[in-house]
N, C-alpha and C positions, 0 to 999 in steps of 0.2 A: 783564413785565419793564418796570423800567425801566433804558434805558444812557446811564448818561452820559458823554462825553469831554471826562474830563479832564487835564489839563497836566499832566506830573508830576514838571516842574522849579517853575511858578508855577499851583497850586492855586486852581482859580475860587471865593472865598468863597460863590461860590452855589448851585455847581453839589453842594460841597463839606454846607451848609444842609440842599436836598436831600436825601442821602441820609441822613446823622443824622438829620432827622425821618421815615425813612424803618428805622431803626433802630432806635431809638425804640420805632416803631409796633411791634415788634418781626419785622420784616426779615429775611431773609440776604442775606447782605449776599457779595459775592465783586467783591475791588480788588486794585491789586501792591499788592508789600512792594520792601524794598532786592535777596529776595534773588528767588524764584520768585511766584506769584498763589494766595493767599491766601481761605478761607471764610470766611464767621466771623457773628456776630450779637449782643444783650447778654448780658452773664455769666448773671445773671436770669431767661432764656428757655429754659425748659426745652423748647417747641415747637420753639423754631428751633434749637435743639441736636438736640434727635430729628430732625430735616429736614436737616441736615450731616452725622449720622450715617448718616442713611437716603441719601443722597447719592454719599456715599465710601464707603456700606455698610462703615461702624468698629462693631469688640463694643466691649460695656461696660467694657471696659479699655482702651478707647486714651483714653492720655494729650492734651488737648488743651494747649495755651498759652494766656498773655491776654495781650495786644498793650496796654504803652503809654504813656504820652505821656514819663514823666520816670519821676525816681525818685519821685517826690510819695502815690503808692500804695502803694508798697511794702511800707507795715508793717500794713496793709490786709488784706493777702493773702499776705506771706509775717515769714517770722521770719526775722530776721538781728543778727547781733551786730557791731556801731561796724565790725571790720574788713572785715565783706563789705560791710558797706553802700562804705565807702572803695573799695574794692576793683572794684563796680559804678560806682560815683559817678565813679572814673576808668577804668575800659570801656565805659561809655554815656554816647548812643547808640552803639551793634551790629547789624552780623546775624549774629549767635549767640539763642540761646536759653540761659536760667540756669534748672538743674530746680534748686529752694530748699522748705523745708522750707516749707506752705502753715498757713497759721494755718485759725478755726473759722471763721473768715467767708467763706470757700473752700467753694462746694456742694462736697457729695462727693462728685459723680454729676464735676465738673471734675478730680480730684486721683486720683495711683497708691493704691491699695483697702489695698496697702498696706504705702510709704511715706510713706505719706498728705503726698507732696509736690504740689510745680506746678509749670508752664514759665513763664517768664516773659519777653518777647521787648519791648526799646523799638527800635523801630525808627529810622532812620537818614531813611529817602524821603518826603521833600515833603509825596505826601497822606495817608498814615497819618498826621502828628505836624497837620495839619490835622484831620483828622478826627476822630482822639485828642479833643483841645484842642478840638471845638468837643460835643462829644460829651461832654467830663467828666466817662468815666470809659472803663474799659479794657472792652475787646473779650476775646469768646470765641473764639480762632483757629486753626483747622487750616490747612494747608499741600492744596492744589488740589492731587489727585494723588485723577486717579477709578480705580472698580476694575477691576485685570487693566491696569494701568500701573505700570511702575514714575517714572516724567519725569511732573514738573505738566507744567499746561495754564499756555499759558507766549503763546500768541496772541486777543482777545478775541476773535474772530471766530471759531476752531474753539470758544472757551469759550459763544458766545449757542449755536451749530449745538447743539451739546452737550449743555446745561444746562437752553436755552434759558427751559420755566415753570417748571422746578425747583427757577428760584431765582428773587431780586419785584427787586435789582436789582447791576447791575453796575457796576462803576466803570474805564473804561476808561484804562488808561492807557501804553497804544499797548505793545509788544513788550514782554513781559516776558524773564526769562531761568530756563534750567532750574537753577540754582544753590543750594544749599539752604542755611540757616545754620548755625552750628558750635555743637554743644549740652554745654554745657558744666556739669556734675553739681554742685553748691556746697551740697548737703544732708548731706558727708558732714564728716570729718576734715579733710580738703585738696578741691584743684579734683580733678574726672578730667574728663578730655576726654572724652568718651562720643560725638564726627560728628563730624570735618573739616570742616566748609566749608567757605564763601568768607574768615566771618567770626575774626577774626585771633585766634587760643586763646593766642600767646605770654607775655601772663603770667598763667596758669594753669597753667606748667608746670611 
């Protein structure tokens, strides 16, 4: 496992580039976000996604989210009208995940099997933003909560001890938080706040 210690406020470009190379090679990466630590891989890498499912013991119905640098990718992965786009533009980046109608570009294994939706997130964390910008594409992501645990892992030392060789890259941005994102469903006729997390949901009420 490659352990990269990256400054949470001023990420070192050389180390970010190393992480991006490994992600492009198909590796599974654990990284800090503006909420808890998360685990991710390239969207199109089915084998890496299956490894994440195995680590977290997720069933086939689990709905993953995709992490985007900004709204430039949104039309590729989600169907949004002008009003919804403006709403998202005014409220991102954010510590929130938005449930949106998925386009045909989204692999079926990533979307809700019945509703055909996808979770989309535009983070505020400097490491996430630089990683996504360098990668040039969104990242499949899931909160790093291990089987039998209620809270996500937030300590890089604990992550290394518990996961070790089961992951390929650990981006160590220091201690994280046990907080979760807010989840806002924008796939229906009006916004629905599904989970109150640390993200501000006042604009969607």
